[in-house]
Steps between C-alpha positions, in 0.01 A plus 500: 500500500619297198460127477861436611442728799192302597669163453799587716303675773490320830188305588450724804509808277265350240241401759514848650462673163210273403316570825549875456370456144814658358519204265240246394527126546452464124798730437712289734386180330554630146850619588598159636347315205695727264816424696431127470450535125830689471726301733357151551602365156863571599491313832202258500388572856121504461379184326122539517337841458133590557511859376134547409385359833746725683381812317139414582584457868696825499199686361280344768753605764477858377122490530535360851741781587264763359223361722725532804513124554865424431640252750819308560865598543589389145209672328558538125843334483564259209655165589600186312501182709763229517405212270510254791192648667142428397306783334132456424433503127866573413741236375732362769770271357761449775742527205414142407374362168274273709305808609554732202125534444384486863249768605403487871144569610610667825749751635772404745478677835775749417313599182179545700682735736666701224166551325328592827776757557415665166779364278407420139628185329677553168638149442757243613879508537745235384647226723727197476314173439309431824706780656798265533838673486608864520517549123183598314444291188242240399383311188171693484625860484879481478743702710463837666799731451677725748413861410846625603666257257271293281767233454466419871239328717256694717506226765190326626259369566323839522710610204228641278366699795839658575564592135152650458569719805846606387363596157207705630240253375337478843549688830459199732528123455416181685748217529583191703816372665612156612875523454539860382237552231402850618848607608715370213316666208465823698876485557569437129262776379564790742160484670376398846371157601422382853475144623233556762474294819311173443131575553539877459326473162256208533523259209212313337466267320806301600572127530655527848331779696739450793824543305708810580717472188323642198364844588337777297590865520538835325752652263533865395757757394520655848476371854208731579304363204583147616362581844186652348429183306577283803241696697237378253593131487607430861268402784335180624273270303345171622606325179862530618554337841842664540378853420623777729223685684642854468303707247665611176433863591809504724708529183346838416682658796793733418822311431734770632707392801815601687752214480758648733646226719323214321727196481537339159693187400677514162621196306625492143464122464299340786834383634595263220289539181679586174396849386603666173740788566283737292217450749730538800649823363159665455385403848826616660470836320174569688602356834564850635131590455400298806764672712391835359147417618639456850504119509759303691631266231682178588626225273354161577223253436324219685587138432298391196587130538212286375333777298599350165384148582178613665403719206576239236316221681189706575501652150522151348210385717290792375581408138391143564173625644440737208619305196488125572180449300613725214822301479296185441281652228704777334867423565590582138369856547692581820850651511788293631562698820138464610512126426823468699370700797175302507679165488729617778188563706345165417819325614498663844456289813331597821841529664605757236201718578556461874865605461405804290243617755754460780759696303248774428403526868860510620585763238206717602611505862867570415393795285251618764772507764738678262237766432457572866818706444422625148175645371592448134731283291638626167592251225532459124166420334657283231855368475541613138389797289260445208640236264447404136134438422592185306648344817227306686678527835843566651721193536812656656588806710863597568609151400252331735267261316127518570345158567145586388309757294419702812833505689599839360203644691611375844534862617123538458370158604708483817281787620182325381577215740515739797149637432623857553387795284756616245504768231706569189553872443711657221863542608702588189634383166796296382757666271304339214180676604322199656280558807593362841264503798569470870312260730376636833374233742296583808389333821206262529191654334656848494403569141437865585847545645653349186304748288618787721866404466464446124327838466783675686761329278302587186464865604874525566608342171235573234621207289142410402472815287730365226272383220588234244598638159262262324203720598638788292630299206 
């Protein structure tokens, strides 16, 4: 198997071949490092690389395997971590010049779990500054480019992770999602990203351990690989008081399912959001797939009144909590959108927070009642296809002006407010060759059901198999 064959194998296949000793962990590592050397300069996805360390750990993994002691569902898989998550002894910058030389002395919980599952760290992936905004650029490392068109953005904030996956530089990736940061870049890069239920992947360290907004989760090129990684990082931990008690092993069950008679709600625009026609056309072209699977498909959506206000207020409050002190000491080193969002949070009153929590509660119950009739909801992931990488954020869609730097991602953050699991899975391409994903939303804590539906859609369409031309250039 050549190095391209290794790099575009599924994670499930690689783990199986490693365990059968058909291929060594070192061979897998060397192939991915060669792919990084070849492709990364064209897209700038991996911003910190620890190649020598990774080779050493791969050799140790081979010795462990030879001794019959290999453990963990991700054994031998290379992975680069999002540069918002702490990695012991490896630079973690948050895309900020304030932290450009920061080297943590501990691993975040998700890193602990990935290592315990047998994955091997190869470096860090690029992010927007402090993860703010769904466009990956920062003053430390610059912008990450979309591998399907390097003049376009890859989305964000898990942008580097999505590009590294699409280009065969890693088989699995970790990411995080407050308002779409796992789903949007997956959607823009023809890979899979799931916003897991709050608490499904316990998060530590975190400033507000009770918050359901910013979650961590897996990305991969296929749904099955996404489920495999989720099996390693899900499960309870006392450091996260909202963690779900179900073990991660439930995600290693087969994803195959008969969807005959399953009721699904379809909406092209959440009822009223502006959506670029190129996105709508791709989604409509695959609408038949759900009927072909046996689903009963109805047009409709719950009432999302209050979702926009609740998200913006609670997001602003989280920015105030995270960046108030930095604003006092390093304002000149912080980008304007982070300053604005933090000041919005600092200006909030108790009545604003009370209103947002009421809106969030009322929305949850409206959606819950709606989903008593429908097991899944199908929506656009993002309201636009990938846009010019020199554009910081979208300011207008279909003639409708966006009030803030995040409004163009309403289709993702409306779902964040509900707390429901949602996945972006490849759906098709625009006439210009830009990827478009489809968003599948499930019932309360039914992450497994979401993966099953996404797997069925993926199997029926095969869109994920289309590689970006940049890998062969």
